[in-house]
C-alpha positions in Angstrom: -7.6 39.9 -25.6 -10.5 38.4 -23.6 -10.4 39.5 -19.9 -10.5 36.0 -18.6 -8.1 34.5 -21.2 -5.6 33.5 -18.5 -8.3 31.6 -16.6 -9.6 29.9 -19.7 -6.1 28.8 -20.7 -5.5 27.4 -17.2 -8.8 25.4 -17.3 -8.2 24.1 -20.8 -4.5 23.1 -20.3 -4.7 21.4 -16.9 -4.1 17.6 -17.0 -7.2 16.2 -15.2 -7.3 13.9 -12.2 -10.4 11.7 -12.3 -10.8 10.6 -8.7 -13.9 8.4 -9.2 -14.8 6.2 -12.1 -15.7 2.7 -13.1 -14.6 0.0 -15.5 -15.2 0.1 -19.3 -17.1 -2.8 -20.9 -16.6 -4.7 -24.1 -18.6 -3.6 -27.2 -20.6 -6.9 -27.0 -21.6 -6.4 -23.4 -25.4 -6.6 -22.7 -25.1 -3.3 -20.9 -26.9 -1.0 -23.3 -25.1 2.0 -24.8 -28.2 4.2 -24.1 -27.1 4.0 -20.4 -24.2 6.3 -21.4 -26.6 9.2 -21.1 -28.9 8.4 -18.2 -29.3 6.7 -14.8 -32.6 5.3 -15.9 -33.2 1.6 -16.4 -35.9 -0.7 -17.7 -39.0 0.9 -19.1 -37.8 4.4 -18.1 -35.0 4.1 -20.8 -37.7 4.7 -23.4 -37.8 8.4 -22.3 -34.0 8.9 -22.0 -33.7 10.2 -25.6 -35.9 13.1 -24.7 -33.6 14.5 -21.9 -31.5 17.6 -22.4 -28.5 15.5 -21.4 -29.1 13.0 -24.1 -29.6 15.6 -26.9 -26.5 17.6 -25.9 -24.2 14.6 -25.2 -25.1 12.7 -28.4 -24.3 15.8 -30.5 -21.0 16.2 -28.7 -20.0 12.5 -29.2 -21.0 12.6 -32.9 -18.9 15.8 -33.3 -15.9 14.0 -31.7 -16.3 10.9 -34.0 -17.4 12.7 -37.1 -20.3 10.4 -37.3 -24.0 10.9 -38.0 -25.8 12.8 -35.2 -28.0 9.9 -34.2 -27.9 7.1 -31.6 -27.7 4.5 -34.4 -25.0 6.5 -36.2 -22.8 6.7 -33.1 -23.4 3.0 -32.4 -22.4 2.1 -35.9 -19.2 4.2 -35.6 -18.4 2.4 -32.4 -18.8 -1.1 -33.9 -16.7 -0.2 -37.0 -13.9 1.5 -35.1 -13.5 -1.0 -32.2 -13.2 -0.4 -28.5 -9.5 0.3 -28.4 -9.8 3.0 -31.1 -12.8 4.9 -29.5 -11.2 4.6 -26.1 -8.0 6.2 -27.3 -9.9 8.9 -29.0 -12.0 9.7 -26.0 -9.2 9.6 -23.5 -6.9 11.7 -25.7 -9.6 14.3 -26.0 -10.3 14.3 -22.3 -6.6 14.7 -21.3 -6.8 12.7 -18.1 -3.5 12.3 -16.2 -4.9 9.9 -13.5 -8.0 7.8 -13.0 -9.1 6.0 -9.8 -11.5 3.1 -10.6 -14.1 1.6 -8.3 -14.3 -1.8 -9.8 -17.2 -3.0 -7.5 -19.9 -2.9 -10.2 -20.2 -6.2 -11.9 -20.9 -5.0 -15.4 -21.3 -7.7 -18.0 -17.9 -8.2 -19.8 -16.1 -5.4 -18.0 -12.4 -4.9 -18.5 -10.1 -5.2 -15.5 -8.1 -2.2 -14.2 -5.0 -3.3 -16.0 -6.7 -2.9 -19.4 -7.3 0.7 -18.7 -3.6 1.4 -18.2 -3.2 1.5 -22.0 -5.1 4.8 -22.1 -4.1 6.9 -19.1 -0.7 7.4 -17.3 -2.0 6.5 -13.9 -4.8 4.1 -13.2 -5.5 3.2 -9.5 -8.1 1.3 -7.6 -10.8 2.3 -5.1 -12.1 -0.7 -3.1 -15.9 -0.9 -2.7 -16.4 -2.4 0.8 -19.9 -3.8 0.3 -18.8 -5.6 -2.8 -15.8 -7.1 -1.0 -18.1 -8.3 1.9 -20.5 -9.9 -0.6 -17.8 -11.7 -2.4 -16.5 -13.2 0.9 -20.0 -14.4 1.9 -20.6 -15.9 -1.5 -17.9 -18.4 -0.7 -18.0 -21.1 2.0 -16.5 -20.3 5.4 -12.9 -21.5 5.7 -13.6 -24.5 7.9 -16.7 -25.5 6.1 -18.9 -24.6 9.1 -21.6 -21.9 9.0 -20.5 -18.3 8.8 -20.1 -16.5 12.1 -19.6 -12.9 12.8 -16.1 -13.5 14.1 -14.9 -15.5 11.1 -16.4 -13.1 8.7 -14.8 -10.1 10.4 -11.4 -11.7 10.6 -11.5 -12.4 6.8 -13.1 -9.1 5.8 -10.7 -7.0 7.9 -7.7 -9.2 6.9 -8.5 -8.6 3.2 -9.0 -4.9 3.7 -5.6 -4.7 5.4 -4.0 -6.9 2.7 -5.3 -4.6 0.0 -4.4 -1.5 2.0 -0.9 -2.6 2.6 -0.2 -3.8 -0.9 2.6 -1.9 -2.6 1.2 1.5 -2.9 1.6 1.4 -6.6 -0.7 1.7 -9.5 -0.4 -2.1 -10.1 -1.3 -3.5 -6.7 -2.4 -1.0 -4.1 -5.6 0.9 -3.5 -6.0 4.7 -3.1 -9.1 4.6 -1.1 -12.2 2.8 0.1 -15.8 3.4 -1.0 -19.2 2.7 0.5 -22.6 2.6 -1.2 -24.4 2.5 2.2 -26.7 5.2 0.7 -28.0 2.7 -1.7 -28.5 -0.1 0.7 -29.8 1.4 4.0 -29.2 5.1 4.0 -26.5 7.5 5.3 -27.7 7.6 8.9 -24.9 5.2 9.8 -24.7 3.8 13.3 -21.1 3.3 14.3 -22.1 1.5 17.5 -24.0 -1.5 16.2 -24.2 -4.1 18.9 -22.7 -7.5 18.4 -26.2 -9.1 18.6 -27.6 -6.8 16.0 -24.6 -7.4 13.7 -25.0 -11.2 14.1 -28.7 -11.0 13.4 -28.0 -8.9 10.4 -25.5 -11.4 9.0 -27.9 -14.2 9.6 -30.6 -12.3 7.7 -28.3 -11.6 4.8 -27.3 -15.3 4.6 -30.9 -16.4 4.7 -31.7 -14.4 1.6 -29.6 -16.8 -0.4 -26.8 -16.3 -3.0 -25.5 -14.3 -4.7 -25.3 -12.4 -1.4 -26.7 -8.9 -1.4 -26.2 -6.9 1.8 -29.1 -4.7 2.6 -29.6 -5.2 6.3 -29.0 -1.8 7.9 -27.2 -3.1 11.0 -24.9 -5.3 9.0 -24.2 -2.5 6.5 -23.3 -0.2 9.3 -21.2 -2.8 11.0 -19.2 -3.4 7.8 -18.8 0.4 7.3 -17.5 0.9 10.9 -14.9 -2.0 10.6 -13.8 -0.5 7.2 -13.4 3.0 8.8 -11.1 1.5 11.4 -8.9 0.1 8.7 -9.1 3.3 6.7 -8.0 5.3 9.7 -5.2 2.9 10.4 -3.7 3.2 6.9 -4.8 6.9 6.3 -7.0 5.8 3.4 -9.9 8.1 2.4 -13.5 6.8 2.3 -15.6 7.8 -0.6 -19.4 7.8 0.1 -22.1 7.8 -2.5 -24.4 10.7 -1.7 -27.3 12.3 -3.5 -29.0 11.0 -6.6 -28.6 7.7 -8.4 -30.7 5.0 -10.0 -34.0 3.6 -8.6 -32.2 1.3 -6.2 -31.6 4.3 -4.0 -34.1 6.1 -1.7 -33.1 9.7 -2.3 -34.5 10.8 1.1 -31.9 8.6 2.8 -29.0 9.9 0.6 -28.9 13.4 2.1 -25.4 13.8 3.6 -26.9 15.6 6.7 -27.8 12.1 7.9 -24.0 11.6 8.4 -23.9 13.9 11.4 -23.7 11.1 14.0 -20.8 9.6 12.1 -19.0 12.9 11.8 -19.4 13.6 15.5 -17.9 10.3 16.4 -14.5 11.2 17.8 -13.0 7.8 16.9 -13.2 8.7 13.3 -12.6 12.5 13.4 -9.3 12.0 11.5 -10.8 9.7 8.8 -11.1 11.6 5.6 -14.4 11.2 3.8 -15.4 12.2 0.3 -19.1 13.0 -0.5 -19.5 11.9 -4.1 -21.7 13.3 -6.9 -21.9 16.8 -5.4 -24.6 15.2 -3.2 -27.1 16.6 -5.8 -29.8 17.7 -5.1 -28.3 18.3 -1.6 -25.3 20.3 -2.8 -25.8 23.1 -0.3 -26.0 20.6 2.6 -22.7 19.0 1.4 -21.1 22.4 1.2 -22.1 23.1 4.8 -20.7 19.9 6.0 -17.3 20.5 4.3 -17.1 23.9 5.8 -17.6 22.8 9.4 -16.1 19.3 9.5 -12.4 19.1 8.7 -12.7 15.5 7.6 -15.3 16.1 4.9 -14.3 16.7 1.3 -16.5 17.0 -1.9 -16.5 15.5 -5.3 -18.6 16.9 -8.1 -18.6 13.8 -10.5 -21.9 12.7 -12.1 -23.4 16.2 -11.4 -21.3 17.1 -14.5 -22.8 15.7 -17.7 -26.0 14.2 -16.3 -27.7 17.6 -15.6 -28.6 20.5 -17.8 -26.0 23.2 -18.3 -27.7 25.4 -15.8 -28.0 22.5 -13.4 -24.3 21.7 -13.6 -23.3 25.3 -13.0 -25.7 25.8 -10.1 -24.6 22.6 -8.4 -20.9 23.5 -8.5 -21.7 27.0 -7.4 -23.6 25.6 -4.4 -20.7 23.5 -3.4 -18.4 26.6 -3.4 -20.8 28.7 -1.4 -19.4 27.5 1.9 -16.9 24.7 1.2 -13.1 25.6 1.0 -11.9 25.3 -2.6 -9.1 23.1 -1.4 -11.7 20.5 -0.4 -13.5 20.3 -3.8 -12.4 17.7 -6.3 -13.4 16.6 -9.8 -14.3 13.2 -11.2 -16.1 11.9 -14.2 -17.9 9.0 -12.6 -17.2 7.5 -16.0 -18.5 4.0 -16.5 -18.9 1.2 -19.0 -18.4 3.5 -22.0 -15.3 5.6 -22.9 -17.6 8.3 -24.0 -18.7 8.9 -20.4 -15.1 9.9 -19.5 -15.0 12.3 -22.5 -18.3 13.9 -21.7 -17.5 14.2 -18.0 -14.0 15.7 -18.7 -13.2 17.4 -21.9 -16.5 18.9 -22.7 -18.5 20.0 -19.7 -16.3 19.9 -16.7 -13.8 22.4 -18.0 -16.6 24.6 -19.4 -18.6 24.5 -16.1 -15.5 25.2 -13.9 -14.5 28.1 -16.1 -18.0 29.6 -15.9 -18.3 29.2 -12.2 -14.9 30.7 -11.5 -15.4 33.5 -14.0 -18.7 34.4 -12.4 -16.9 34.4 -9.0 -14.4 36.9 -10.5 -17.3 39.1 -11.8 -19.0 39.0 -8.4 -15.7 40.0 -6.7 -15.3 36.7 -4.8 -12.0 35.9 -6.5 -9.3 37.7 -8.4 -8.2 36.2 -11.7 -5.0 34.7 -10.3 -7.0 33.2 -7.4 -9.5 31.8 -9.9 -6.6 30.2 -11.9 -5.3 28.6 -8.8 -8.8 27.4 -7.9 -9.2 25.8 -11.3 -5.9 23.9 -11.0 -6.8 22.9 -7.5 -10.3 21.6 -8.3 -9.4 19.8 -11.5 -6.1 18.2 -10.4 -4.1 19.4 -7.4 -6.6 18.7 -4.7 -7.1 15.1 -5.7 -3.3 14.6 -6.3 -2.6 15.5 -2.7 -5.7 14.0 -1.2 -5.3 10.5 -2.7 -1.4 10.7 -2.7 -1.4 10.1 -6.4 2.2 11.5 -6.6 3.4 8.3 -4.9 2.3 6.3 -7.9 4.4 8.0 -10.5 7.1 5.4 -10.5 4.8 2.7 -11.5 3.7 4.4 -14.8 4.3 2.2 -17.9 7.2 3.6 -19.8 5.1 4.1 -22.9 3.2 6.8 -21.2 5.0 10.1 -21.1 3.9 12.2 -18.2 3.2 15.8 -19.2 5.9 18.1 -17.7 3.1 20.4 -16.6 1.5 17.6 -14.6 4.9 16.7 -13.1 5.5 20.3 -12.2 2.0 20.5 -10.7 2.8 17.5 -8.4 5.9 19.3 -7.2 4.1 22.6 -6.6 1.0 21.2 -5.0 2.7 19.4 -2.1 6.4 19.9 -2.1 6.8 23.7 -2.4 8.1 23.9 1.2 10.4 20.9 0.8 14.1 21.8 0.7 15.9 18.5 0.5 15.1 14.9 -0.5 17.0 11.9 0.9 17.4 9.0 -1.5 17.8 5.8 0.6 19.2 2.4 -0.3 20.3 -0.6 1.7 23.5 -2.3 0.7 24.2 -6.0 0.7 25.7 -5.8 4.2 22.3 -4.4 5.5 23.4 -0.8 6.1 21.0 2.0 5.3 22.6 4.8 3.4 21.4 7.9 1.5 22.2 10.6 -0.9 20.6 14.0 -0.5 19.6 16.4 -3.3 17.8 19.7 -3.3 14.1 19.3 -3.9 13.9 21.2 -7.1 16.7 19.2 -8.7 15.0 16.0 -7.4 11.8 16.8 -9.3 13.5 18.4 -12.3 16.2 15.8 -12.9 16.5 12.9 -10.4 12.9 11.6 -10.7 13.5 10.7 -14.3 17.3 10.1 -14.4 18.3 9.1 -10.9 21.6 9.9 -9.3 24.9 8.2 -9.9 26.4 5.7 -7.5 29.6 3.7 -7.7 29.4 0.0 -8.2 31.6 -0.3 -5.1 28.7 0.7 -2.8 27.1 -2.8 -3.2 30.3 -4.5 -2.2 30.8 -2.8 1.2 31.0 -4.6 4.6 30.0 -3.7 8.1 33.5 -2.7 8.8 34.9 -0.8 5.8 33.3 1.6 3.4 35.0 0.0 0.4 34.3 -3.0 -1.8 35.4 -6.4 -0.4 37.6 -8.7 -2.4 35.8 -11.4 -4.3 32.6 -9.3 -4.9 33.6 -8.4 -8.5 32.6 -4.9 -7.6 35.0 -1.9 -7.5 35.2 1.8 -8.1 34.9 1.2 -11.8 31.4 1.5 -13.1 28.3 3.4 -12.0 24.7 2.5 -11.2 21.8 4.9 -10.9 19.7 5.4 -7.8 16.2 5.8 -9.3 13.6 6.9 -6.7 10.6 4.7 -6.3 8.0 7.5 -5.8 5.5 5.1 -4.3 7.8 5.2 -1.2 8.3 9.0 -1.0 7.2 10.7 2.2 7.7 13.9 4.1 10.2 13.1 6.9 8.3 13.4 10.2 11.2 14.6 12.2 12.6 17.0 9.5 9.5 18.7 8.0 11.3 20.4 5.2 12.7 17.2 3.9 11.4 14.1 2.2 12.8 10.6 1.9 12.3 8.0 -0.8 13.6 4.5 -1.4 15.6 3.9 -4.5 16.0 1.1 -7.1 19.3 0.5 -8.8 19.3 0.9 -12.5 22.2 0.7 -15.1 20.1 3.4 -16.9 16.5 4.5 -16.2 14.3 1.5 -17.0 17.0 -1.1 -16.9 17.4 -2.7 -13.5 20.9 -3.5 -12.2 21.3 -7.2 -11.4 22.8 -6.3 -7.9 19.7 -4.3 -6.8 18.2 -5.9 -3.7 14.7 -4.6 -4.3 14.8 -6.0 -7.8 16.0 -9.3 -6.5 12.9 -9.5 -4.4 10.7 -8.5 -7.3 12.3 -11.3 -9.5 11.6 -14.1 -7.1 8.2 -12.7 -6.3 7.4 -12.7 -10.0 8.5 -16.4 -10.3 6.2 -17.3 -7.4 3.3 -15.4 -9.0 3.9 -16.7 -12.5 4.4 -20.4 -11.6 2.0 -20.7 -8.7 -0.2 -17.6 -8.7 0.9 -16.9 -5.1 1.9 -13.7 -3.3 3.9 -13.6 -0.1 2.8 -11.3 2.7 5.2 -10.6 5.5 5.2 -8.8 8.9 8.3 -8.0 10.9 8.9 -7.9 14.6 11.8 -5.5 15.2 13.8 -5.8 18.4 16.2 -3.1 19.4 18.1 -1.6 22.3 17.8 2.0 23.6 21.2 3.1 24.8 22.4 6.2 26.7 25.8 7.7 26.7 28.0 7.9 29.8 31.6 8.9 30.5 33.7 6.3 32.2 37.3 7.1 33.0 37.1 9.9 30.4 35.7 7.7 27.6 32.3 7.6 26.2 30.3 4.4 26.7 26.9 3.4 25.5 24.9 1.5 28.2 21.2 0.4 28.4 18.6 3.0 28.8 17.0 1.1 31.7 17.2 -2.2 33.6 13.5 -3.1 33.7 12.3 -6.7 32.9 10.2 -8.2 30.1 6.9 -6.4 29.4 7.6 -4.0 32.3 5.1 -1.2 32.6 7.9 0.9 34.1 10.0 0.3 31.0 7.2 1.5 28.8 6.6 4.5 31.0 10.2 5.5 30.7 10.2 5.2 26.9 6.6 6.3 26.3 7.5 9.9 25.1 9.7 8.4 22.4 7.2 5.8 21.3 4.3 8.3 21.0 6.5 10.2 18.6 7.6 7.0 16.8 4.0 5.7 16.4 2.8 9.1 15.1 5.7 9.2 12.6 5.1 5.6 11.4 1.4 6.3 10.9 2.3 9.3 8.7 4.4 6.8 6.6 1.6 4.3 6.3 3.5 1.8 8.4 1.0 -0.2 10.5 2.1 -1.0 14.1 0.2 -3.9 15.8 1.9 -3.8 19.2 5.1 -2.9 21.2 6.5 -3.9 24.5 9.7 -4.0 26.6 11.7 -7.1 25.8 13.8 -9.2 28.2 17.1 -7.4 27.7 18.1 -4.3 29.6 16.8 -1.3 27.6 15.4 -3.7 24.9 12.1 -3.2 23.2 10.1 -4.9 20.4 7.8 -3.4 17.8 5.5 -5.7 15.8 4.5 -4.3 12.4 1.4 -5.2 10.4 1.7 -7.8 7.6 1.6 -6.7 4.0 2.9 -7.8 0.6 6.5 -8.7 1.1 8.1 -5.8 -0.9 6.1 -3.3 1.1 7.0 -5.2 4.4 10.7 -4.8 3.6 10.3 -1.1 2.8 8.3 -0.7 6.0 11.1 -2.2 8.1 13.6 0.2 6.5 11.4 3.2 7.4 10.9 1.7 10.9 14.6 1.6 11.5 14.9 5.2 10.3 12.1 6.4 12.5 13.2 4.7 15.7 16.8 5.8 15.3 15.9 9.3 14.5 13.5 9.8 17.5 16.0 8.1 19.8 18.6 10.7 18.7 16.2 13.5 19.4 16.0 12.2 23.0 19.7 11.9 23.4 19.7 8.1 23.0 21.1 5.6 20.5 18.8 2.9 19.1 20.6 -0.2 17.8 19.3 -3.3 16.0 22.6 -5.2 16.4 21.9 -8.9 17.0 24.0 -9.2 20.1 24.7 -5.8 21.5 26.0 -7.3 24.8 27.3 -10.8 24.8 25.9 -11.4 28.3 22.4 -10.2 27.5 19.5 -11.2 25.3 19.9 -10.8 21.5 17.8 -8.8 19.1 16.1 -10.2 16.1 13.8 -9.1 13.3 11.5 -12.1 13.3 9.3 -12.2 10.2 5.9 -13.8 9.8 5.1 -15.3 6.3 1.8 -16.1 4.7 0.8 -17.0 1.2 -2.0 -15.3 -0.7 -3.9 -16.1 -3.8 -6.5 -13.7 -5.3 -6.8 -11.9 -2.0 -7.2 -15.1 0.1 -4.8 -16.4 2.7 -4.0 -19.8 1.2 -1.3 -20.8 3.7 -4.2 -21.6 6.0 -5.9 -24.9 5.4 -9.4 -24.6 3.9 -10.8 -27.2 6.4 -9.9 -29.8 8.9 -8.1 -32.0 6.4 -4.6 -31.0 7.4 -3.3 -32.2 10.7 -1.2 -29.1 11.0 -3.8 -26.6 10.0 -1.7 -25.7 6.9 -2.7 -26.0 3.3 -0.8 -28.2 0.9 0.9 -25.3 -0.8 1.6 -23.8 2.6 3.3 -26.9 3.8 5.4 -27.3 0.6 6.5 -23.7 0.7 7.4 -23.9 4.4 9.2 -27.2 3.9 11.3 -25.5 1.3 12.2 -22.8 3.8 13.1 -25.4 6.5 15.2 -27.4 4.0 17.3 -24.4 2.9 17.4 -22.7 6.3 21.2 -23.2 6.8 21.8 -21.3 3.5 19.1 -18.7 4.2 21.1 -17.7 7.3 23.8 -16.3 5.1 21.2 -13.7 4.0 19.2 -13.2 7.3 22.0 -13.5 9.8 24.7 -11.8 7.8 27.5 -11.0 10.3 29.5 -13.1 12.8 27.7 -11.3 15.7 24.4 -12.8 14.4 25.5 -16.2 15.6 26.2 -15.0 19.1 22.4 -14.5 19.2 21.3 -17.8 17.6 21.9 -20.0 20.7 19.8 -22.7 22.4 17.3 -21.7 25.1 17.1 -18.0 23.9 14.0 -18.2 21.7 16.1 -17.6 18.6 15.8 -21.0 16.9 19.1 -22.9 17.1 18.1 -26.2 15.6 16.8 -27.1 12.1 13.2 -27.9 13.0 9.7 -26.4 13.2 7.0 -26.3 15.9 3.5 -25.3 16.5 3.6 -22.3 18.7 7.1 -23.4 19.8 9.2 -20.3 20.3 12.4 -22.3 20.6 12.0 -23.5 17.0 13.4 -21.4 14.2 10.1 -21.9 12.3 6.9 -21.5 14.2 3.4 -21.8 12.9 1.1 -19.2 14.4 -2.6 -19.0 15.1 -3.3 -15.3 16.1 -6.6 -14.2 17.6 -9.5 -14.4 15.1 -8.2 -17.5 13.3 -10.4 -20.6 13.6 -9.2 -23.2 16.0 -7.0 -25.9 14.5 -5.9 -23.6 11.6 -2.8 -21.4 11.3 -2.5 -18.2 9.3 1.2 -17.8 9.0 4.6 -19.1 10.1 7.3 -17.2 11.9 11.0 -17.3 11.0 13.1 -16.4 14.0 16.5 -16.6 12.4 16.3 -13.1 10.9 18.0 -10.1 12.5 18.4 -6.3 12.1 21.6 -6.5 10.2 20.0 -8.3 7.2 19.0 -6.4 4.1 15.2 -7.1 4.3 14.7 -7.4 0.6 17.5 -9.9 0.2 16.4 -11.8 3.3 12.8 -12.2 2.0 14.1 -13.0 -1.5 16.1 -16.0 0.0 13.0 -17.2 1.9 10.8 -17.0 -1.2 13.4 -18.7 -3.4 13.5 -21.6 -0.8 9.7 -21.7 -0.8 9.6 -21.9 -4.6 11.9 -24.9 -4.5 9.7 -26.5 -1.9 6.6 -26.0 -4.2 8.5 -27.3 -7.2 9.6 -30.5 -5.5 6.5 -30.9 -3.4 8.5 -31.1 -0.2 6.8 -32.2 3.0 7.4 -31.1 6.6 8.7 -33.5 9.2 6.8 -33.9 12.4 6.7 -30.7 14.5 8.8 -30.5 17.6 6.6 -29.9 20.6 9.2 -29.4 23.2 12.5 -27.5 23.7 14.7 -28.6 20.7 17.7 -28.7 23.1 16.2 -31.8 24.7 16.4 -33.5 21.3 19.9 -32.2 20.4 21.1 -35.7 19.6 18.3 -36.2 17.0 18.1 -32.7 15.5 20.5 -31.0 13.2 22.1 -27.9 14.7 21.8 -24.8 12.5 25.1 -23.1 11.6 26.9 -21.9 14.6 28.9 -19.3 12.7 28.7 -17.3 9.5 31.4 -19.6 8.1 29.1 -22.6 8.4 26.1 -20.8 6.8 28.3 -19.5 4.0 29.5 -23.1 3.5 25.9 -24.2 3.3 25.2 -21.5 0.7 28.2 -22.5 -1.4 26.7 -26.0 -1.7 23.2 -24.8 -2.4 22.4 -24.4 -6.1 18.8 -23.1 -5.8 19.7 -19.5 -5.2 21.9 -19.0 -8.2 19.0 -18.8 -10.7 16.4 -17.2 -8.5 18.6 -14.6 -6.7 21.0 -14.0 -9.5 24.5 -15.3 -9.9 26.3 -12.0 -9.9 24.5 -10.8 -6.8 25.2 -14.1 -5.1 29.0 -13.7 -5.8 28.9 -10.3 -4.3 27.1 -11.5 -1.2 29.5 -14.4 -0.7 32.5 -12.0 -1.1 31.1 -9.7 1.6 30.4 -12.5 4.0 34.0 -13.8 3.6 35.4 -10.4 4.3 33.2 -10.2 7.5 34.5 -13.5 8.7 38.1 -12.6 8.1 37.9 -9.2 9.8 36.0 -10.3 13.0 38.3 -13.3 13.4 41.2 -10.9 13.7 39.3 -8.2 15.7 37.3 -9.9 18.4 36.0 -6.7 20.0 35.1 -5.0 16.7 31.4 -6.0 17.1 31.1 -3.3 19.8 31.3 -0.6 17.0 28.3 -2.1 15.2 25.9 -0.1 17.2 26.9 2.9 15.1 26.1 1.1 11.8 22.9 -0.8 12.7 
């Protein structure tokens, strides 16, 4: 038996993770097939057929297809077989488990990312920052006036955040950012570009005309720096083109050593950066950087397949001379043609990695078991961990079966020290609950099959852990909690545990109609299908920190402090907790925009960044978990109850809503045509929410205690009206810093509290907005004073859960959009809440232990 048979087998069997590639084009694209073999263009293409790469690669493709070994023979086979067929052949031969696509190259007739999902289990996106900036500047500025640096920055950063905070799934989210600064102005990036230089750079770019092409160094560096700030905030890696490319690049400026100033900037020392293409011919320099800078990682795509055999082997060996193996990753840099993925993967990548690691064994650098581990790391595991590809597993189309070896690799690569996994759901009464399973069982069984849960769990109230009458739910019947792996994270306060949010399925792949997360998906799909709109949301979570005291031998929970609104002393007192909370939320990719002491004794507020609504709801769940957990670690109790003390300020979970279409905020008016600064679709959507607000309260203010909070003169929104920056109105249009004067970017709903199931609350809001869009509803005039002054003219919102439930009973809109069975259960739960608290007036005091 061959001495290195174990290594060869490991290299050949591993399911590859392709961490950097590009879109495939149609067969009738004007992009010439000869470019499959070379970076040359124009007249230089006439020499491409004489390169070692061409001769070797053409032979290998002809062998795969069984065609004539000639360029014309392969092209004829491609035409006869069709793109679907040859792509299937190439990808099957390559055995790729995951692909990350930079779709920032505008190839003629390129296929979108969705198209590629027919050929690989996981296909994700890498966002090219220069391409995004150019697309923005190709359009007119929002208010029709000339572009300014501030307006551009607000839109650019807003879009980056929108993409970054999209559901972290294969369908919507991004796995990283990418820069081609090396092509445009070189890698000596200045992270301290002055405002004046950036403004002059923008002006120069615009003067060059459209389509916009950004080459001004100051403006390139400015864009890069703003992008790094976003990447750091959301823990996204930044890919950088380094080393060789086409003639658009000055190779002298593509040496990664030029990055030293950037790498020494302490602001970005935690921002992970990937040097693409093995930095060839600067592979040794790249290896050095990865060895001395913890944030530098390497990718050897493009060096594979474009060089001679000796060149490929030498380049990868040079990378491994100094760089840690755990920081070296594979990619094909496949583009335009499926054959580039095959050539980069199946043929040469495996062969080169085997040769390099075998030689390391011969030289005594590695043992054979170490070489086997290195092969799996470089070809799959490193990228799986680095890009968090394991979180995308849930989104894989059911027709793709994930190889058990790849699933096992994901477990072993990042979870081998995990003992337990918490599977979390939120019931219809808004309580967060979990089942806990051993990690090995989770990965072996639960990921695919879920865990059983009685139907009764979606009929429970805030008082009794049993199904309420009238919900049509009981102990008969079982649903499955199926983990959504896009929400799986290591628990920051319990390092040997993970947590994951769950969907409810009758059987894997068949959602249960009572599932709150599915309800939000359903209404979001209607909004997308009918109006091509996506809702973004951002929550402001208010809560109390309480401490335990003994009074007459009985435990009581009293406020942590007595400091006033926005008190520096209050923050000082709670600062140790919040440092831990913020660090934990960052590890969970939850963006925090600000926090402060609120007006209640021991009360605080934390404002979360906006994101696509399903992710916003998930983020609020994680935020509750984190705040409660770290409060417990400090001997305190955190509660999100709407009215913890009847004689103090209440706590809400105000939510900010905006509408997006193709990455653009379309809630905001496009010019000065609207007197409210709101677009037509924005006004219709918001008018629907205002119209249905009494019914919405049955979802967003779900317990009797909620209505102790919604009172006049408490900034909680007690009357059915809206206002511009009016914090006494339940709906408030907002114009945060960076938004042009006269325009608004979102509206806030104040009648939402911490006892609401966030998915159901958002689903009711979107359902109402859809009705507004369908009926073209219009907003009444805004209220620009305290609504209490107009109490004779304005409709009071429900003053009790009974009144909001009565409004819901009369409202037919939710039946079709939310789902009739789920609606029956919600009504049954609310009736049980009303009955119980009417008979037990002080029972609300126990809610601090549930919310």
